[in-house]
C-alpha positions in Angstrom: 158.9 190.1 147.0 156.8 192.5 149.6 154.5 190.6 151.9 151.2 189.8 150.4 148.2 188.6 153.0 145.1 188.9 151.5 143.6 188.8 154.7 140.0 189.9 153.5 139.7 185.9 152.6 139.7 182.7 155.0 142.8 180.8 155.7 143.6 178.0 153.6 142.9 179.5 150.3 142.5 177.4 147.3 143.1 179.0 144.0 143.0 178.1 140.2 145.0 180.0 137.7 144.1 179.8 134.6 146.6 180.7 131.5 149.5 179.9 134.0 152.0 180.1 131.7 151.6 183.1 130.3 153.3 186.7 131.7 150.5 187.5 134.2 149.3 184.2 134.9 153.1 183.2 136.1 153.4 186.3 138.4 150.1 185.2 140.0 151.3 182.0 140.7 154.8 183.0 141.9 153.0 185.7 144.5 150.3 183.2 145.5 153.2 180.8 146.5 154.4 183.8 148.8 151.3 183.9 150.7 151.2 182.2 154.1 147.2 181.6 153.8 147.3 180.3 150.4 146.7 176.3 151.0 147.1 175.2 147.5 147.4 176.5 143.7 145.8 174.7 140.4 148.0 176.1 137.9 146.3 175.4 134.3 147.6 176.0 130.8 149.1 174.3 127.8 152.6 174.4 129.4 154.0 174.1 132.7 154.8 177.6 134.1 158.7 178.0 134.7 158.6 179.6 138.6 161.4 179.3 141.2 159.7 177.5 143.5 156.5 175.4 143.3 155.8 174.3 146.9 151.8 174.6 146.8 151.6 174.5 143.0 149.9 171.5 141.2 150.3 172.0 137.1 147.1 170.5 135.1 147.2 170.7 131.4 144.2 172.8 129.8 143.3 174.2 126.5 141.2 177.1 126.7 140.2 176.4 122.7 138.9 172.8 124.0 135.9 172.3 126.3 136.6 169.0 127.2 139.9 170.3 128.3 138.4 172.8 130.4 136.0 170.2 132.2 138.8 167.6 132.7 140.7 170.6 134.2 137.8 171.3 136.5 138.0 168.0 137.6 141.1 167.7 138.7 140.2 170.4 141.4 139.5 168.5 144.7 138.7 171.1 147.4 136.4 174.0 147.1 138.0 177.2 145.5 138.0 180.4 147.0 139.8 182.0 143.9 139.6 181.5 140.1 142.1 183.8 137.9 141.5 183.7 134.3 144.7 185.6 132.9 144.4 184.6 129.1 144.0 186.9 126.2 145.0 187.6 122.8 145.8 191.0 120.7 147.5 189.6 117.7 149.4 186.7 116.4 152.2 185.8 113.9 152.0 188.0 110.9 148.8 187.8 109.7 146.3 188.6 112.8 147.1 192.1 114.4 144.4 194.9 115.9 142.4 196.0 113.2 142.8 200.2 111.9 139.3 200.4 109.8 136.8 198.1 108.4 138.9 196.9 105.2 140.9 195.2 107.8 138.2 193.1 108.6 138.8 189.3 108.3 136.0 186.8 109.8 138.6 184.1 110.8 140.5 187.2 113.2 137.3 187.9 114.8 136.8 184.1 115.1 140.0 183.5 116.6 139.9 186.4 119.0 136.6 185.8 120.3 137.0 182.0 120.9 140.3 183.1 123.0 139.0 186.5 124.6 135.1 185.8 125.1 134.2 182.2 124.9 137.2 181.0 126.5 136.6 182.5 130.1 132.6 181.8 129.4 133.4 177.8 129.3 135.9 178.2 132.3 133.0 179.8 134.6 130.7 176.9 133.3 132.9 174.5 134.5 134.7 176.2 137.7 131.8 178.3 139.4 130.3 175.3 140.7 133.3 174.2 142.2 133.5 178.1 144.3 133.5 177.8 148.0 130.6 178.8 149.4 129.4 181.0 152.9 132.6 182.4 152.8 134.8 185.2 150.4 135.2 183.9 147.0 136.1 185.5 143.9 136.1 184.4 139.7 138.2 187.4 138.5 138.8 187.8 134.5 141.4 189.8 132.8 139.5 192.2 130.9 140.5 195.8 130.1 139.5 199.5 129.8 140.0 198.8 125.9 136.7 196.9 126.3 134.5 199.3 127.7 131.8 201.0 125.1 131.4 204.3 127.1 134.9 205.0 127.3 135.8 204.5 123.7 137.3 207.7 122.4 139.4 206.3 119.5 138.1 203.6 117.7 140.0 200.7 116.1 141.2 197.6 117.2 137.7 196.2 116.7 137.6 192.5 117.0 139.9 192.9 120.4 137.4 195.9 121.6 134.4 194.1 120.8 135.6 190.6 122.3 136.1 192.4 125.8 133.1 194.2 125.4 131.1 190.7 125.2 133.3 189.4 128.0 132.4 192.4 130.0 128.9 191.4 129.6 129.2 187.9 130.5 131.0 188.9 133.6 127.7 190.8 134.4 125.5 188.3 133.8 127.7 185.7 135.6 127.2 188.2 138.6 123.7 188.4 138.2 123.2 184.2 138.2 125.7 183.5 140.8 124.4 186.0 143.3 121.1 184.1 143.4 123.0 181.1 144.3 125.9 182.0 146.5 125.7 185.4 148.2 129.6 185.1 149.1 130.8 185.2 145.4 132.4 187.9 143.3 132.4 188.0 139.6 134.7 190.9 138.4 136.8 191.7 135.4 140.6 193.2 135.9 142.2 196.1 134.1 146.0 195.2 134.5 147.3 198.3 132.4 149.8 197.8 129.9 151.9 195.2 130.7 155.4 194.5 129.4 154.1 191.0 127.8 154.3 189.2 124.1 150.4 190.9 124.0 151.8 194.4 124.3 155.2 194.1 122.8 154.4 195.9 119.1 152.6 198.6 120.9 155.1 199.6 123.5 156.4 202.6 122.2 153.0 204.6 122.6 152.8 203.5 126.4 153.6 206.9 128.2 156.6 207.0 130.5 156.0 205.2 133.9 153.0 203.2 132.3 154.6 200.0 131.4 154.3 197.8 134.1 156.3 194.6 134.7 154.0 191.4 134.9 155.1 191.1 138.7 153.8 194.9 139.6 150.8 194.5 137.8 150.2 190.8 139.3 150.9 192.3 143.1 148.6 194.9 142.2 145.6 193.3 140.9 145.9 191.1 144.0 145.7 193.7 146.1 142.9 195.1 144.9 141.1 191.5 144.7 141.6 191.6 148.6 139.8 195.0 148.8 136.6 194.0 146.9 133.2 192.5 148.4 129.9 191.1 146.8 128.7 194.5 146.2 131.6 194.8 143.9 130.4 191.7 141.9 129.5 192.6 138.1 132.0 195.3 137.6 135.6 196.1 136.4 138.3 197.2 138.3 141.9 198.6 137.3 145.4 197.7 139.0 145.1 200.9 141.0 141.8 200.0 142.3 139.6 202.2 140.0 136.3 201.2 139.1 136.0 201.3 135.4 133.1 201.7 132.8 131.7 198.7 130.9 
């Protein structure tokens, strides 16, 4: 690993990674373990991430679909948080839940499942974790979203539930940024687009990815952390890609 500094944050960073056992979440934990200025990492997920070294990391159970579990996870936080990363998401599941190509594919239970994980879950994390953010210094609440959730950028259609859940997530990010700015001028609320990452989520669709555009989770995590290091409160309420590009909602 190359050196990652996160210089724009104060020293002694306390970080929570939600979805720490997933591909990007695990990579985030591994990178943050190497950052000298990081003090403590709270890794929250249903299963403990398998990382090489966890000197700074405490694992706590969290089920994104259970509000009581989210509240209990937040109760484990003993220091003001400088960075909260939500790395969860669902696009497909098993043999039945797949991205819709047309309206005849609509299944209400599929919409409910995807919105619960992609939209409602992060909103509930915000409910319990934003009050635990640090004050009077740079702090950030960042959620994995995606260009596919942009309404103005949608030129292909399809993937109805996934696109809609990410568009709804983007609206929540915008609303949170407006509300939190009234209370904490140092807070930054952003969506992050990691690109197409080699993970379970993208596995069935990787054949259509252009050469050089399928990223490892390690690379995507490093890129996103570097992007976050450059953001300021003026960037709050927007979405940024792995290369720093500001994307339309």
